[in-house]
C-alpha positions, 0 to 999 in steps of 0.5 A: 640110617644113622649114618646117613642122617649124620651125612646129611646135616654135615652137607647141609652144614657144609653149605651154609658154611661155605666160604664167602668167595663161593657167595658170588654163585647162585644158591641153585648154581651152588646146590648144583656145582656142590651135587655133581662135584661129588659125583663126579669124583665118584665116577673120576676116582680110577681115572685120577688115581691113575693121573696122579701117579702119572703126574708124580713120574713126570714132577719128581723124576725124569721118565716120561712116557713108554720109559720105566720108572721102577724102585731098586729097592722094597718099597719104604714110607716115600713111596705114597701110591697107595697100598703100595707092596714093600715085599716086591721090586715095582716096575711101572711104564705109563704108556702113551699110544697117541703116537702110535702101538706101544710093545710092553715085552715081558722076559720068559720066568728064568731066573725071576718072574713077573706078577704084572697087569696091564691097565688102561686109563680107568684101570680097566685090565686089558690083560696080566703078565707073568707065569700067571698070564697071558705069557704063562711064564714064556715071556711075551710081547703085549702090543697096546693099539690106540682107540680105533686103530684099523692096522692088521697086527703083526704075528707073535704079539699077544694084542691088546686093543685099548679103547683109550690112549693112556694106561699103565703097566705095573709089573712087579719082580717077585722077591725070594727075600730081603737081602742085597743079592736077593734085591739086586736079582730082582732088579736084574731080571726086573730090567729085562722088560723092554718098551717100545714102539711097535714101529721099531720092533725091529731094531728097538730102543734102549728102554730108559729105567728111572729109579724113583727109591727115596723119591717122596713119591706121593700119589694119595687122591686129594680130596679137594678142588685140585683133584678136578684139574686131573680129570679135566687132564683125562677128558682132554686126553682121552676119548669119550666111551659110550658108558661114560657120555652121560658124564659130559653135561654133568662135566660142562656145569662143572666147566670141565668140557673137552676142547676147552680150557678149564678155568674155575672161578674162585667161588667154583672151587670153594664150592669144589672143595666142599663138594671134595670133603663131602665125596671123602665122607660118604666113600670113607663111610662105605669103606667103614661100612665093610666089603662082603668078608671072606669067612662069616665072623671074620673081618678080613675081605677081599681088597675089592667088590666083588660086582666091581671085579666081575664089572671089570673082567668083562669090559663093563658087558652087562648093561644092566650094571655099572658099580660107579659107586663101588667103584670109586670106594675101590680106587680110593684104597689102590691102584691097578685092575687084575684080570684072572684075579687070584691066580698070581695074587690074592689080597684081604684087607681089615681096619678092624680089629676082632672086637670090631673096633678101629686099629689105633696107632697107640695100641698093641694087636697081635695077628696070629697067621696059621701055619701053612699058609696056602700059598706058592710064593710067599704071604705078607703083612702090611699096615698102612694110614687108615687116613690116606691108604699109603704107608704110615710115614716116616716108620722104619719098615711097614710089613712082615712077610714069610721071606722076612729075615730072622722072622719068629715062627711058633712051634706050631709053625704058626706067625705072631705078627706084632702091629703097635708103637712099641715092640713086645720085648723079645719080639722085634723081628715080628713087628710092625710099627704103628705112629701113635696118633692115628689109625691104620690098616692091615692089607694081608698078601698071598702070592701064589694062591691056593685050594684052601684059601678060597674053600676055606678050609685055611682061615686068617683070623682077625687081629686082636688087642693085647694090653688094656686100652 
């Protein structure tokens, strides 16, 4: 209750201190736009999250929709998407079926493998790809159909009807290690992916691959009036889904209306800037409260709330549930949707140490990863900037993984991973640097998770602060 009271005071205070240009709007309208701006940001988070990445692709690379943008080396801090994996090779295709059905062809798991997810514009999973996906590692042709498609799909395809015209495929080419040869092998395998129109399936044109490595690719969430320009783009591009028609009038009051140009007044932009800040404060508070934990007494939690996972896996079929709030929080932290959660990968996240205190970049922490991590492939742990949920800027590396060269192991098979501004003496190979002037969070990935993780017989403990504060 105390936190809610504080947020209420912040909201009231911010309304009283709006910039002068907002005073051109009558008080009742100002309050309406402010309230509805907050709700629109929470509701629109997954679609704007996806659109921000699409716009970065268009602005920062030469790739276009239905091309493949990829990172030819593991992600470093210049990849400012939300919680990217620095221990995989990323291939992404931002597909668009306004011109007709699109095929995404995934190679068989021979000499490599894909952990892939294909999602629509709202990041609802259409299907997973790769050994744990619909093709089961045999390779497959995923056929994405536009909304209202009336044709008969040809045989031999994994058919994915979409209720939006755009979306993306996140196709991770799994990495055996960080050596040059291992990275080159993973990249070469990923370049066997093909994306082409169904109309050209008889003689597919070559897929264009565009390397985004060393490019500042900033798709972090913007909690200000610019968010609503992205949201307007989604409204103009995509059909209204039945579950979301209640937002038509809500958005019209913000100046967002299908078929109409979005041109907010300076007064409206000032109010929406404030609404963005309030939405951010509320979403951040929900995150800090913590999601339901994996094991009692330990702060690690699955990186998506159960109600969101259940809703997106059945396409929001439960007419008595629509977890917009929990979905909004989830998509401030990361991107993509997984249809078969807990098969190809599983993620645990925390922003707190063993004492329940936030991680401070100026302090040093030790995470002891117990022996026999239940994975078929590898585990990794990555530090992210708590303020942005992206990789901490200007750091030489962001993660430690079981595939990290030179990783030190304890006699009992456990591994100590250190986080802090300076490496503990002699433990440089097991150290992830943090910025001394900020807070951070951790994400632990298990690729090919196994039963002991889920039945609780293997538990990941909390990270402990070491040394005096």
